[in-house]
N, C-alpha and C positions, 0 to 999 in steps of 0.2 A: 352852402358854408357853415352855417351854424350848427346844423343837425349833425354834419360832419365832424366838425369840432368837439360837439359833445360827445360822439359816438368814440371818437379818437381818444378823449379824455378819459371816458369810462374804461376802454382798452387798455390805457396805460395805469389805470387805478387797479385793475385786475391784477396786470402782471407784476406791479409793486408788490400787491398782496401775497401773491403766490411766491415771489422771491423771498418775501419776509417768511412766510409758512415753511418754504423749503429751507430756508437758513436754519430755523428752530428744529424741523424734522430732522435735518442733518446732525446737528448739534446734539439732540437728545435721544434720537430714535436710532440713527443708522450709526453713532459713534462706535459701536463695539462690532459692527457688521464687517463682512468681507469687503474688500475693494471691488470685486466684480458685481457684487450685488449694488453697491453703492452706484457703480458706473451704469448698469442697465436701468436702475431706479431713475437716475438722473437723467436719461435719455428719453424716458417715458414721460417724465414730469415736462420736458421741454415741449415734447410733441402735445401733450394734453394742454399746456399753456397757448399753443398754436390753435387748438380747437376751442379753448375759452374764448379766445379773442373773437374767432368768426362767431361763437354763440352769442356775443353781447355785440356784435357790428351793427353798422348801419345798412339796413333792407333798403336798397335803392328801387326796388323793383325788379320785374322781369328776371328773379333769380339772383340778382347781383347784390353782392355784399361788399361793403368797403370795411376794412378793419386793419389792425396792426397785426396780422399773424406772421410777417417776416421778421419780426421784431426778436421772438425767441429764437430763430434762426441765426441773427447777428449776435446774440448774447450766446448762443452755443458755437459760434465760430470764434468767439473770444475766450472761451473756456476750455474748449477740447483741443488735443494737438493731432488727433488723428482725422485726417481728411476724410476717410470713410464714413466716420460718425455723423458728419456734417450731411454727406449725402442721404444718410439713412434719416437723419432728421428732417430734412428738406422734403423728401419722398413721403415721410410719415406724416407730416402736418397737410401735404398736399392731398393725400388719402383721405385725411380727416374731412377735407372739402367736400367730398363725394357722400359722406354721412348726411347731409342737409338735403340730398335729392340729386339723382345722377341727371344732368341736363347741360347744355353748350356752356353755360356761366360755371357750373362745377367743374366740368371737365377741362374749361381754359383755367380755372383757378389751380385745379391741380398739377397741370402741366407748367404752370408758372412756378410752383414751390419746388417741383423737381429741377427746372431748369436753376432756380435761385440755389438750391441745394448743391447741383453740381458747380455752380460759379463759386459758392463758397468753399467747398473742397478745393478747386484748383487755387483759389488765392491763399488759402491756408498752406498748402503745399509749396507755394512759391515764398510764401513769407517765412515758413519754417526754415527753409534753406538759406535765407538773408538775415535769420536771426532778428527781426524787426521788433522794436519796441513797442509796447501796449498801446501808447497813444496812437502811433503810426498806423497799427493794424486797425484800431478803432474807426478811425478817419476814413481808411479805405474801404473796410467793409460797410460803412453806414453809407458812404456815396454809392459805391458799387451797387449795392443790393437795392436801394431806394431808386436808383436811375434804371437799372434792369428790370425792377418790378413794374415801374411806370411804363417802360418800353413794351413789356409783355401784355400789360392790360390795354395798352393803346391798340397792340397787333393782333393779340389773340381773343381779346374779351369780345362782349357781345355788343359793345356801347359802340357806336360808330366813332370811326377814328377823329374825324374832324370835331364832332362836338366834345368829344373826352379832351381832346387836347386845348380846346379854346375854352371850354366851359368848368371842365373839372381838374385836369392836370395841374394847373398852378395852385389850387388850394391844396389838392392831396399831396402833392410833391413837398410842398412847403411844411405842411402840419407833420407829414411822416417823416421828414428829415428832423424837424426840430424835437419832436416827440422821443424818436428813436435815439437820437443823441442823448437827449436828456436822460433817459432811460438807462442807456447804456453806462454813462458816468455814474450814474446811481446805484447801478447794480455793482460798479467798480467798488464802491465802498462795502457792500456785502462780501465780496472775494477778499477785500483786505482784511476785514475783520475775520473771516473765515480763514485765511492763511495766517493772522496773527495768532489765532485760537490754536490752530494746528501746530504752530512753531512754538508756543508756551506749552503745550500738551507734550511735544516731544522733547523741549528742553527739560520738563519736569520728570519725564521718565528717564531721560539722560542721567539727571541729578540723581534720582534714586538709584540707578544702577551703579553711579560712580560713588553715592553714599554707602550701598551695599558692599562694593569692592573695597573702598576705603576701611569700612568696619571689619571685613574679614582679613584685610591686610594688617589691621591693626592688632587683630587677635593672634594672627600669626607672628607679628613683631613683639607682641607682649610675650608669648610663649618663647620665642627665640630669645628674648632679653632676660626670661627667667631662666632659661637654660644655660645662658652664658653667665649670668651672675652666679648660678649654681656651679658651673665650671670654674669660674674665677675663685669662688669661696672654696671650692676642694682643693684648687690648686695652692691658694695661700696657706690653707690650713696643713696641707701636705708640706709646704716650705717649711712652716713653723715648726711642725713636728720633726722633720728631719733635721732641721738645723739644730734643735734641742738634742736631738739622738746624736748628731755629729759632734757636738761640742764636748759631751762627755768623754770619748775615747780621744779627742784630740787634745783636750788638758793633760790627760794621763801622758801622751805622747811629749806635749812641751815639757810637763814636770821631769820625765825621764831624761829628755835632752838637755835640761837645766843641770840636771845631777851629773850626767855625762861630760858637759862643759866644766863645771866646777872640779869633778874628779881628774880631769885631763890638767886643768890649769894646775892644781895640786901636784901632781905627778911630775909636770913639767918644772915646777918649782922646787922639788926634790932632787931634780937632776936627771930624771928620766925624759930625755928629749924625745925619745920614740913615740912617747905617749903624747906630745904636743899636737900631732895632729888630729888626735881625739877629741880634744878641745875644740878644734877647729870644726869638725864633723857635727859636734855637739851644738856649736853655735849655729851652723848653718842648719841642722835640723830645727833648732829652736826659732830663728828667724821665720824659716818656712812656715813652721807651726802658727806664730803670730800672725802672718799674713793671711794664711786660710783661716785662722778664726775671726779676723777682721771681715774677710768676704763672708763668712757665714753670718757674723752678726749683721752685716748690711742687709743681706737676704732676709734674715729674721725680721728686722725692722721695716723694711719693705713689705713684706708680707702680712706683718702685723697692721700696717697701715691701710693695706688693700682689704684686709678682712674687718677691718674696724675694731680690731682687738688691742689697739695701742692706747693704753691708760696714759694722762695726763694728770699728774699730781701738782697741784698748784699751792705754791707756799711762799714765804717771804725768803728772797735770796738777796743775799749780800753783793753789792755791786763791786765791793772791793774785793772780794774772794776770787770773782770770777777772772780777773787778769795775773792775779797769783797762781792760781792753779795752772791756767794756760802757759803762763811764762815758765813754771818748772816742768810742764810736760814737753815744751818744744826748744828750751834751752840748749839742751845737748845736740840736736838736730842742727838748729842755728850754727853752734860752733863749728861742728864738725864739716859743714857746707860752706863755712865762712861767710855767712850771711848775716846782717844786722838785723836784730829783732827787738822791736820798740813797741810798747803799749801806752797809749795816752788816754787818760781819762780826765772827762770835761768837770771841774769842781763844782758847776752848778747842778750836776744831777743829785738826785737824791740817795740816800744810803742804801734803799733796798728797792727791790721790786716785787710784785707778785706774780710768780710765774713758776713753771716747772725748770729748776736749777738744772737738774740732770740733762735734760733734754736741750736747753740753751747751751751748756758746755759741748754736748755732742755736736750742735750744728756748727758753732765756733771750731772745734776741733776738725770738723771736714773741711771748713772754709781754709783754715791754716795749714792743714795738710795739703790742699791742692797749692796753696800759695807757695809753700817750701818746696812742693814737687817740681813746680814749672818754673822755679827761679835759681838760675844759676849765679847771678852775682846780684848783687845790690842789696835790698833790704825789703824786709816785711813788717808790715805795722799792722797793729790793732788800735783803733780809736772808738772811745765809747762818748757818744755826743747826744744833744739833743737835735731833733731834725731840724735842717733849716726850712723845710716847707710845712712848718707847725700848722699855718692856716688852712693848710688842704687836708690835713687830718684831723678827725674828730677826737678829742680827748687828749690825753698826755702820753707821749711815745718816746721811745729810747731808740738810738741806731748803733749798731755795731759795725764799723768800717774795717774790713780785712784787705790791705793793700799791697800788693807787690809790684815788683821790677820786673817780671818775668816776660814769657813769650806771647801773653795776650790773647785776645780771642777776636777774630773777624766779626764785624757786627751783624752780619746775615747768619751767624750761628749761635748768637745768644740765646735764642729760644730752645736750640738742639740740645743744649749741654744739660739741661735739667730734665730731659726725658730719660728715663731708665735704660742703662746698657748702652747708651750712646754718648759721644764725645765729637768736639769740633772737629778733629782730624782722626781718622782712622789710625794712622800710623803713630798716634801719640801712646795708645796702649801698649804698642811694640818697644817705644822709646822709654816711657816713663812709667809703663805698667799700669795697674787699675782697671776697674770694670766700668767706671761711668756711673755707679750707683750712689755716691757720695752727694752729689748735689740735688738729685732727685729725692733722696730721704731727707736731707736739709730742707728742700722747698716744702715737702709734705708736713714736716716737723712744724716748721714756721707758721704754716696755715693752721695746725692744730692749735699752737699757742696764740692765735688770733693776729698773727702777724703775716710777714712777705719778705721775699729777698728780692734786691734788685743789683743788676750788674751793669758796670760801665768799663768798657774794655776796648782795645784798638789793638790789632795785630802787630806785635813787636814792641809795644809800649806799655806792656804790663796790665794788671786788670784791678778793680776795686769791686768787691762783694759787700753789699750793704744789707744787714739783717734789720729789720723794723719790728719792734715788739711794742706792744701797749704796756704802760707801767703796772695796770692794774687789770 
């Protein structure tokens, strides 16, 4: 019993050493070889492990060797998915038994391993069909191969059946079950480590491929962005140039229309009624030219903002002059539509602010133009005040509120009205006119001045557009 345990322990140590060395060889030698070479090499290594177990097994006399040669077959059964491979391994280990001499004991040992190989192949085929877990497979293989090995030795071996069953079988079966089970679950750690290493390697390879693809995609996107930026720049420059080119002949047409209107009015005053129509036609041409000029100016401003060519001239601007100029600009429009136009100035405001006065007036003219355009009755108010939410804003600010009692804007359209060429309702342009550029330009100008625009509006209840600007 002591000698047998010592021999089995040596066998187990050899198998552990081989498993460790095999793991190192697989990691550093076979890492870049083909899968076929790895497969064949591993099969040869398992058969060699069986031969080495017999080499250092317990010589019991009469050419009988006790060892753990079937343990590599158990490991193979848990490692390979092809049942045919297990039969090849069992047969290979059995043939290795004949290398120690051909006699009754070696032939019985060879037949025993061939039977065990066939048993392992059948069990593997059965388990693969049922998709059994590793733990269940290990228990079944350990129990089945150990029991069949014990029966084969008792029936086929040269040791008398009764003597073997009484004096040897209890010890050998117990030791082989314990040691093979211990080695199997020890070998599982090697497998898990190898699987983990393989997964890490595959993950790293996948990440490298994804990084390369992302890098290529980034290059493509950067190139596409450059092309789009150039296209946008060319478009903006073209619009800016064309706007300048169009304004020259348009101003000439408007001047001629103004002369035709004035001459027509003079002729009508002199009693030439037939020339009264000339004044009307001149006025129509003049108003149409004004609308076209305004559109060109809007496109010019928009293209300048997009091209980054709009200059901001910061200077001291009197807050008292702004409402006077705006009132003079919209006074006649308010009288013609029968709408009240009121301007309120908070007395606590400073006398002046440091900003671009021309652009501030442009923004307010756009806001007031929209207010008058979409208000049929009621009032339009311009209020200049300090912000109520001063604690949320850093520094000193001023707010210009443009409030009307017009058609209002649905809440879900508040963001849309600041987009170029877009309006809250497509039918508005047909009813009220306009291209939808005014608010977009005003928003961009406000940003250039360091401020922003907010809107509060409900459909049918009027609107309030608030321009926030820093005092400095």
